[in-house]
N, C-alpha and C positions, 0 to 999 in steps of 0.2 A: 296071758304067761308068754316071756319074751325069751327067747331060746339064744336069741345074739346077746354076745358077752359085752357088756358096755366098760369102756374104758374111759381113759379120762380125755381123749378127743371124741368129736361129733361122729357118730356111728349111723350107716345106712342099715335102715330095717324098713318091717313094716308096721306099721302101727297099728295095734291091736284093738284102737279105739275107731277109727277112722278108715281103718283097712286102706291107707295109700302107704305107697313106697319113698320113705321121706329120710331124709339127713337130720338126726335128733339137734335140738338147740341146745347148747350148755350152758345152765346158771348156777353161779355159784354161792355157796352159803355156809358162812362161819358157824364152828361147832367147838366143842371143848376144846379139842388141839387147838386151833386157832388160838384160843384165849389164853391157853396154856404158852402156848410158845412167843405170844406179844407178851405177856408177864416174864418170861425167861431172859427176853430181848430186856425187857425195861432194866431186869435187876443185873444182868451179866454185862450190857454195853450202854444204852443210855435212852433219854425218853423217844428222839425221834424214831428210834428202831422200831418201835411199837407197832408204827403202822404198817411196816413191811408184810407182816401173815394176813391183813385185811387187803392192801392192795395188789397179792397175787394169786395164784390159784393154790401155790402146793402146799399150802395148810388148809384148804376149805373143800369140802365135799362139793364133787360134780355133780348135776341134778341134770338127767337129759329129760327134754318135754321135745312133744310132735310139735312142729311150727304150724302144722294145718291146725290141728283141735287143739292144742294147748295140753294134751294128755299127759300126765306124768309115768314116763317110763320106765324109770330107775334111776340109779346113782352110783356114784364110783366112789368111794374115801380111799385113797392110799395112803 
């Protein structure tokens, strides 16, 4: 279990899998909130705006991975 809080930025911690001190690698994943924001942008603005939530990290889950062993370390969803 990781005791270091994971936020929206890369975090330095000891990987519980490979036991190395690493700075986490962030990968973005779309979720329900991403899709809802895209639909709302389409309805209230215009169709080109629907790509904004998918191109930015603002509405997506930030998943932390170990760059050494590729272990999933946790996720941050604002």
